[in-house]
C-alpha positions in Angstrom: -109.8 -119.4 25.4 -106.3 -120.7 26.1 -104.9 -123.3 23.7 -103.5 -125.6 26.4 -105.0 -126.9 29.7 -103.0 -129.1 32.0 -105.0 -131.2 34.4 -103.5 -132.8 37.5 -105.0 -135.0 40.2 -106.9 -138.3 40.5 -110.0 -136.3 41.6 -110.4 -135.1 38.0 -110.9 -138.7 36.7 -113.7 -141.2 37.0 -114.1 -142.4 40.6 -113.5 -146.0 41.4 -116.6 -148.1 41.9 -116.2 -148.4 45.7 -118.2 -145.2 46.2 -119.3 -146.0 49.8 -116.0 -147.2 51.3 -114.9 -145.7 54.6 -111.3 -146.3 53.6 -110.1 -143.0 52.4 -107.2 -144.6 50.5 -109.7 -146.1 48.1 -111.1 -142.8 47.0 -108.8 -142.0 44.2 -111.3 -140.3 41.9 -114.0 -137.7 41.8 -116.2 -137.5 44.9 -119.8 -137.0 43.8 -121.3 -137.5 47.3 -120.4 -138.6 50.8 -120.8 -142.0 52.4 -123.1 -143.5 54.9 -126.8 -144.0 55.2 -127.5 -141.1 52.8 -125.4 -142.7 50.0 -127.2 -143.7 46.8 -125.7 -145.5 43.8 -125.8 -143.1 40.9 -127.3 -144.2 37.6 -124.5 -142.2 35.9 -121.7 -139.9 36.9 -119.7 -137.5 34.7 -116.2 -136.6 36.0 -114.4 -133.3 35.3 -111.8 -134.7 33.0 -114.4 -136.2 30.6 -116.2 -132.9 30.5 -113.0 -131.0 29.8 -112.1 -133.3 27.0 -115.5 -132.7 25.4 -115.1 -129.0 25.9 -111.7 -129.1 24.2 -113.0 -130.9 21.2 -115.9 -128.4 20.8 -113.6 -125.3 21.1 -110.4 -126.7 19.7 -108.0 -126.4 22.6 -105.7 -129.1 23.9 -105.9 -131.1 27.1 -102.9 -132.6 28.8 -103.6 -134.6 32.0 -101.9 -136.7 34.7 -104.3 -138.4 37.1 -101.8 -140.4 39.1 -100.9 -137.6 41.4 -98.1 -139.6 43.1 -96.2 -140.0 39.8 -93.9 -137.0 40.2 -91.7 -138.1 37.4 -94.5 -137.7 34.9 -95.6 -134.5 36.6 -92.2 -132.9 36.5 -91.8 -134.0 32.8 -95.1 -132.3 32.0 -93.6 -128.9 32.9 -91.3 -129.2 29.9 -94.1 -130.2 27.5 -95.4 -128.3 24.6 -97.6 -125.3 25.5 -97.0 -125.5 29.2 -95.5 -122.0 29.5 -98.8 -120.3 28.5 -101.1 -123.0 29.9 -103.7 -122.9 32.5 -103.1 -125.6 35.1 -106.1 -127.2 36.9 -105.3 -129.1 40.1 -108.0 -131.2 41.7 -107.8 -132.2 45.4 -110.3 -133.8 47.7 -111.2 -135.0 51.3 -113.6 -137.8 52.0 -116.6 -137.5 54.4 -119.0 -140.1 55.6 -121.4 -141.0 58.3 -119.6 -143.1 61.1 -116.2 -141.9 59.9 -113.9 -139.3 61.4 -111.0 -137.7 59.5 -107.6 -137.8 61.1 -106.5 -134.5 59.8 -107.6 -131.4 57.8 -105.4 -132.1 54.8 -106.2 -133.2 51.2 -106.2 -136.9 50.4 -103.3 -138.6 48.7 -100.8 -135.8 49.3 -103.0 -133.3 47.6 -101.2 -130.3 49.2 -97.9 -131.5 47.8 -99.4 -131.8 44.4 -100.7 -128.2 44.5 -97.3 -126.9 45.7 -95.4 -128.8 43.0 -97.6 -127.6 40.1 -97.8 -124.0 41.4 -94.0 -123.9 41.6 -93.8 -124.0 37.8 -97.2 -123.0 36.4 -97.9 -119.3 36.5 -101.7 -119.8 36.2 -102.7 -122.5 38.7 -106.3 -123.0 39.7 -107.2 -125.3 42.5 -110.6 -127.2 42.5 -111.4 -128.5 46.0 -113.7 -131.6 46.1 -114.7 -131.7 49.8 -117.8 -131.4 52.0 -115.9 -130.0 55.0 -113.0 -127.9 56.0 -109.4 -128.2 54.7 -106.2 -126.6 55.7 -105.2 -124.5 52.7 -102.2 -122.7 54.3 -99.6 -124.9 52.6 -100.3 -123.3 49.2 -103.0 -120.6 49.4 -100.5 -117.7 49.4 -98.3 -119.0 46.6 -98.2 -116.3 43.9 -99.0 -118.7 41.1 -102.2 -119.9 42.7 -104.6 -117.4 41.0 -107.9 -119.0 41.9 -109.7 -121.6 44.1 -113.1 -123.2 43.4 -114.7 -125.0 46.2 -116.9 -127.6 44.5 -118.2 -129.4 47.6 -119.6 -132.8 46.6 -121.7 -131.8 43.6 -123.4 -135.0 42.5 -123.4 -136.9 39.2 -123.2 -133.8 37.1 -119.9 -132.8 38.7 -118.0 -132.6 35.4 -120.4 -130.4 33.4 -121.0 -128.1 36.4 -117.4 -127.4 37.1 -116.6 -126.8 33.4 -119.5 -124.3 33.1 -118.1 -122.3 36.0 -114.5 -122.5 34.7 -115.4 -121.2 31.3 -117.9 -118.6 32.3 -121.0 -120.3 31.0 -122.5 -120.0 34.5 -121.8 -117.4 37.1 -120.9 -119.0 40.5 -122.7 -117.7 43.6 -121.8 -120.3 46.2 -121.1 -119.4 49.8 -119.0 -121.2 52.4 -121.1 -123.0 55.0 -118.2 -123.1 57.4 -115.2 -121.0 58.4 -111.8 -121.9 57.0 -109.1 -121.3 59.6 -105.4 -120.4 59.1 -104.4 -123.0 61.7 -105.9 -126.3 62.8 -105.7 -125.1 66.4 -107.9 -122.1 65.6 -111.0 -124.4 65.5 -110.6 -125.0 69.2 -111.1 -128.8 68.8 -108.5 -131.5 69.1 -108.6 -135.0 67.8 -109.7 -137.2 70.6 -109.2 -141.0 71.0 -112.4 -141.3 73.0 -116.0 -141.3 71.8 -117.4 -139.2 74.6 -117.5 -135.4 74.3 -118.7 -132.8 76.8 -119.5 -130.1 74.3 -118.0 -127.4 76.5 -118.1 -125.0 73.5 -121.8 -124.5 74.0 -123.3 -122.3 71.2 -119.9 -120.9 70.2 -119.5 -122.9 67.1 -117.8 -122.0 63.8 -118.0 -118.2 63.2 -119.3 -117.7 66.7 -116.2 -119.3 68.1 -113.9 -117.2 65.9 -115.7 -114.0 67.0 -115.5 -115.0 70.7 -111.8 -115.5 70.6 -111.1 -112.7 68.1 -109.4 -115.2 65.6 -108.8 -114.0 62.1 -109.7 -116.9 59.7 -108.5 -117.5 56.2 -112.1 -117.4 54.8 -115.2 -116.4 56.7 -118.4 -118.3 57.0 -120.7 -117.2 54.2 -117.9 -116.0 51.9 -118.0 -116.5 48.2 -117.1 -114.7 44.9 -119.0 -113.9 41.7 -118.3 -112.7 38.2 -120.5 -109.7 38.9 -121.0 -107.2 41.7 -123.9 -106.2 43.9 -125.0 -103.2 45.9 -127.4 -102.8 48.9 -129.7 -100.0 49.8 -132.9 -98.8 51.5 -132.8 -100.8 54.7 -136.0 -100.5 56.7 -137.2 -102.3 59.9 -140.9 -102.3 61.0 -142.9 -104.2 63.4 -144.6 -107.1 61.7 -148.3 -106.7 61.4 -151.1 -109.2 60.9 -152.3 -110.6 57.6 -149.4 -111.9 55.5 -147.3 -112.1 58.7 -149.6 -114.3 60.6 -147.8 -117.4 61.9 -149.6 -119.9 59.6 -149.2 -117.7 56.5 -145.5 -117.1 57.3 -144.7 -120.8 57.6 -146.8 -121.7 54.5 -144.8 -119.1 52.6 -141.5 -120.6 53.7 -142.7 -124.2 53.1 -142.4 -125.4 56.6 -144.7 -128.3 56.9 -145.0 -128.3 60.7 -146.5 -124.8 60.8 -149.9 -126.3 62.0 -148.2 -127.6 65.1 -146.6 -124.2 66.1 -149.3 -121.8 64.8 -150.6 -121.2 68.3 -147.1 -120.7 69.8 -146.3 -117.1 70.7 -142.6 -118.0 70.3 -143.0 -118.2 66.5 -145.0 -115.0 66.0 -143.4 -112.6 63.5 -142.4 -109.5 65.4 -140.2 -107.5 63.0 -140.0 -107.3 59.2 -136.6 -106.2 57.7 -136.6 -105.1 54.1 -133.8 -103.8 51.8 -132.9 -103.6 48.1 -130.3 -105.6 46.3 -129.0 -104.5 42.9 -126.9 -106.3 40.4 -124.4 -103.5 39.7 -122.2 -105.6 37.3 -122.5 -106.6 33.7 -123.6 -110.2 33.8 -126.4 -112.3 35.3 -125.7 -113.6 38.8 -126.9 -114.3 42.3 -126.1 -113.0 45.7 -126.9 -114.4 49.2 -127.7 -111.5 51.7 -127.3 -112.7 55.2 -129.1 -111.3 58.3 -127.0 -111.2 61.5 -128.3 -110.1 64.9 -126.4 -108.8 67.9 -128.2 -109.2 71.3 -128.0 -106.9 74.3 -125.3 -107.9 76.8 -127.8 -109.4 79.2 -128.5 -112.3 76.8 -124.9 -113.4 76.9 -125.3 -114.5 73.3 -122.4 -114.7 70.7 -121.2 -111.4 69.1 -123.6 -112.0 66.2 -125.9 -114.8 65.2 -127.2 -115.7 61.7 -131.0 -115.1 61.6 -131.7 -115.4 57.9 -130.4 -115.7 54.4 -131.9 -115.7 50.9 -130.4 -116.3 47.4 -131.4 -113.5 45.0 -131.1 -113.9 41.2 -130.7 -110.8 39.2 -129.8 -109.8 35.6 -127.4 -107.0 35.1 -128.8 -103.7 36.4 -131.9 -105.3 38.0 -133.0 -104.6 41.6 -135.1 -106.6 44.0 -136.5 -106.0 47.4 -135.6 -108.7 50.0 -137.6 -109.2 53.1 -136.6 -111.1 56.3 -139.0 -111.8 59.2 -137.8 -112.0 62.8 -139.9 -114.2 65.0 -140.1 -113.9 68.8 -137.8 -116.8 69.0 -135.3 -115.1 66.8 -134.9 -112.3 69.3 -135.0 -114.6 72.3 -132.3 -116.4 74.3 -132.7 -119.5 76.5 -132.8 -118.3 80.1 -131.2 -121.2 82.1 -132.4 -119.9 85.5 -136.0 -119.4 84.4 -136.0 -122.3 82.0 -137.7 -120.5 79.2 -137.1 -118.4 76.1 -136.6 -114.7 77.1 -136.5 -111.4 75.3 -133.7 -109.3 76.7 -134.3 -105.6 77.1 -131.8 -103.3 75.3 -130.5 -102.5 71.9 -130.4 -105.1 69.1 -128.1 -104.5 66.2 -129.2 -105.7 62.7 -126.5 -106.3 60.0 -127.1 -107.2 56.4 -123.9 -108.8 55.2 -122.4 -111.1 52.5 -120.4 -113.1 55.0 -119.6 -113.3 58.7 -116.8 -110.8 58.2 -117.7 -107.5 59.8 -116.0 -105.8 56.9 -118.6 -107.3 54.5 -121.5 -105.6 56.3 -123.5 -103.7 53.7 -126.3 -102.2 55.8 -127.0 -101.9 59.5 -129.6 -100.6 61.9 -130.8 -101.1 65.4 -134.0 -101.5 67.3 -134.7 -101.3 71.1 -136.8 -103.4 73.4 -137.2 -102.0 76.9 -139.0 -103.1 80.0 -141.7 -100.6 79.0 -142.3 -102.7 75.9 -143.3 -105.8 77.9 -147.0 -106.5 77.9 -148.9 -107.2 81.1 -150.6 -110.5 80.6 -154.1 -111.5 81.8 -153.8 -113.8 84.7 -155.7 -117.0 84.5 -157.7 -117.0 87.7 -161.0 -115.4 88.8 -161.4 -112.1 90.5 -162.5 -113.8 93.7 -159.3 -115.8 93.7 -157.4 -112.5 93.4 -159.1 -111.2 96.5 -158.0 -114.3 98.4 -154.5 -114.4 96.9 -152.9 -114.2 100.3 -154.8 -117.2 101.6 -154.4 -119.3 98.4 -150.8 -118.6 97.5 -148.6 -117.0 100.2 -149.7 -118.8 103.4 -148.8 -122.3 102.1 -145.3 -121.0 101.2 -144.9 -119.5 104.6 -146.1 -122.7 106.3 -143.6 -124.8 104.2 -140.7 -122.5 104.2 -138.6 -124.9 106.3 -138.7 -127.2 103.4 -135.6 -126.5 101.3 -137.5 -127.2 98.1 -139.5 -124.1 98.6 -136.6 -121.7 99.1 -135.7 -121.4 95.4 -139.4 -121.3 94.5 -140.0 -118.4 96.8 -137.0 -116.5 95.4 -138.2 -117.1 91.9 -141.6 -115.8 92.7 -140.1 -112.7 94.3 -138.1 -112.2 91.1 -141.2 -112.4 88.9 -143.1 -110.0 91.0 -140.2 -107.6 91.0 -140.2 -107.8 87.2 -143.8 -106.7 87.2 -143.2 -103.7 89.4 -140.3 -102.8 87.1 -142.6 -102.9 84.1 -145.2 -100.7 85.8 -142.7 -98.2 86.9 -141.4 -97.9 83.4 -144.9 -97.5 82.1 -145.0 -94.3 84.3 -141.7 -93.0 83.0 -139.1 -94.9 85.0 -138.3 -95.6 88.6 -135.8 -92.8 89.3 -137.8 -90.0 87.5 -140.9 -91.1 89.5 -139.0 -91.0 92.8 -137.3 -87.6 92.1 -140.5 -85.9 91.1 -142.6 -87.5 93.8 -140.4 -86.0 96.6 -139.9 -82.7 95.0 -140.5 -79.6 97.2 -143.7 -78.7 95.3 -145.0 -82.3 95.4 -145.8 -81.9 91.8 -145.1 -84.8 89.5 -143.8 -83.8 86.0 -146.0 -84.9 83.2 -144.3 -88.0 81.8 -145.1 -89.8 78.6 -147.7 -92.5 79.3 -147.4 -95.9 77.7 -150.3 -97.9 76.4 -152.8 -95.3 77.8 -151.8 -96.2 81.3 -152.1 -93.1 83.5 -149.9 -92.5 86.5 -153.0 -92.8 88.8 -153.8 -96.3 87.5 -150.2 -97.3 87.6 -150.2 -96.3 91.3 -153.2 -98.5 92.0 -151.6 -101.5 90.3 -148.3 -100.9 92.2 -150.3 -100.8 95.5 -151.9 -104.1 94.6 -148.5 -105.6 93.9 -147.3 -104.3 97.3 -149.8 -106.4 99.0 -147.3 -109.2 98.5 -144.6 -107.4 100.4 -144.4 -110.1 103.0 -143.2 -112.5 100.3 -140.2 -110.3 99.6 -139.4 -109.9 103.3 -139.6 -113.7 103.6 -137.2 -114.2 100.7 -134.9 -111.6 102.2 -134.7 -113.6 105.4 -133.3 -116.6 103.7 -129.6 -117.5 104.1 -127.6 -115.8 101.3 -124.8 -118.4 101.9 -127.2 -121.2 101.1 -128.5 -119.4 98.1 -125.0 -118.9 96.6 -124.6 -122.7 96.7 -127.6 -123.1 94.4 -126.3 -123.6 90.8 -129.4 -122.0 89.3 -129.1 -118.7 91.1 -126.5 -116.0 90.2 -124.7 -114.4 93.1 -126.5 -111.4 94.6 -129.7 -111.9 92.6 -132.1 -111.8 95.4 -130.4 -108.9 97.1 -130.8 -106.9 93.9 -134.5 -107.7 93.8 -135.1 -106.7 97.4 -133.4 -103.3 96.8 -135.6 -102.9 93.8 -138.6 -103.6 96.1 -137.5 -101.0 98.5 -137.3 -98.3 95.8 -140.7 -99.4 94.5 -142.2 -99.1 98.0 -140.8 -95.5 98.4 -142.3 -94.5 95.0 -145.7 -96.0 96.0 -145.7 -94.0 99.2 -144.6 -90.8 97.6 -147.1 -91.1 94.8 -149.9 -92.1 97.2 -149.2 -88.9 99.2 -149.3 -86.9 96.0 -152.7 -88.3 94.8 -154.1 -87.8 98.3 -153.3 -84.1 98.1 -154.6 -84.0 94.5 -157.8 -85.7 95.6 -158.5 -83.1 98.3 -158.1 -80.2 95.8 -160.7 -81.6 93.4 -162.9 -83.5 95.8 -165.6 -80.8 95.8 -165.9 -80.7 92.0 -166.3 -84.5 91.9 -168.9 -84.8 94.6 -171.9 -84.1 92.4 -170.9 -86.5 89.7 -170.1 -89.3 92.1 -173.5 -88.9 93.8 -175.2 -89.3 90.4 -173.6 -92.8 89.9 -175.9 -95.7 90.8 -173.0 -98.2 91.3 -169.3 -98.2 92.0 -166.8 -100.8 90.8 -164.3 -102.3 93.2 -161.0 -100.4 92.7 -158.9 -103.5 92.3 -161.4 -105.0 89.8 -161.0 -101.8 87.8 -157.2 -102.2 87.9 -157.4 -105.6 86.4 -159.8 -104.5 83.7 -157.1 -102.0 82.8 -154.6 -104.9 82.6 -157.0 -106.6 80.1 -157.0 -103.3 78.1 -153.2 -103.3 78.0 -153.2 -107.0 77.0 -155.4 -106.2 74.0 -152.9 -103.7 72.5 -150.7 -104.9 69.7 -148.2 -102.0 69.8 -145.3 -103.6 71.7 -143.3 -106.7 71.8 -143.2 -109.0 74.8 -141.4 -111.9 76.4 -143.3 -114.9 77.7 -145.9 -113.9 80.3 -144.4 -112.1 83.3 
């Protein structure tokens, strides 16, 4: 240990008794907590200076301190004192936070930045301890060559002194992580000080690291960043679809101590859908902890931030020890809020999974991807009787046609058309895809290439379902007859949406007709061989009823992920 330690800053000393004041000028001592309704009067509080003095007595080193950080005569004189040339200098600075209180700037209280600059201009081993619950601008001193270390203590409670001393002298290995991004410029945060109380929140979901990613801003320190006295390695990344048992919703939320699990146990949105596992190893020489962070990148359709945090866990390891870490992705984790449809939606496409130690892309340790396609969407059992299905034209479409002059029904009609088009898209993909089906159906030999079937759905059964969907063709034609100029004025409809859906319908109709021709030809060739077996049957099911029985069969499968019911 060094023989001399020089301590600077009022934050190192015992705080004044006005703990809960909103007047930042009164906060001249250590900040154990913030102010506001969450404030509690501590039964005791140990400041850093007291703990350092005790440590000095136990280990026989000398402490010199100046807690009046505006007394620059005393500060400058200390630079000429005994032992200063080889001393470690600890500079304590702070920023006050409280409910119902807004800071006017991002600088340390009581000219804290000037204090750091002054000490670092003379002391070759300057360590800065920041006592703050939120961001500060460090740019006035962070790059000074004599600033050799920074400890962000937050507001650590009544044991502030012993905690910071244990970290400083290596009795405890720090493993803290920043819960916000520290920018290089105040303007990088994208928020200005406003004299008014009202805010429009135009930033949307692009807060903190998401904002920095969106505008490609290089911060000083990334969200999730933190150092340790040891090192860690990552390996063996695996991603599998979450099964039943331990990953049931209720079990999952009990495991994670979420008390409200009983209220959401029946919600499909909170079903675990993927399990991600990997191994963390303490590759250093001392005990420590690491916080792996799970980030997810959505397909472009979702219009989500470049990456979103979906999980983190602190892992404690002795030197050389390894431990498997598991993250669960629920359906909500892989969903985005669809403003048009007003529901959580799973976007088809490729999702990127990153295991990192901060929001910095350079800190990514492991990565993989998984795909969700339209073919992975389940067909849900509709909640009406078979008889109602037979009368679907009478019960559903006719009232819409009768009321089409009512403007309220226009958007409704278009939305229904969009939903039906989604279903046809699913069915086409179950048969191998729209374009492959069309290409093979109109080939010279009229022979359809054998495509991989999904969920045991044959091409013949897919054709039957497509034909049933085509019974709603008049709804699409009706939607197509609406005024596109009027539609573009609707704020909840993107430009060209309905046109795209009608073109999709046209292609689906062509596929249906081509496949129907194919199966008619196929039926003629095998009709004689089927005659005897058909005559032996005592009853025949309605073809449409058989189709919906098939839908129920698909619904019972647990192989694929799905969005809310299409």
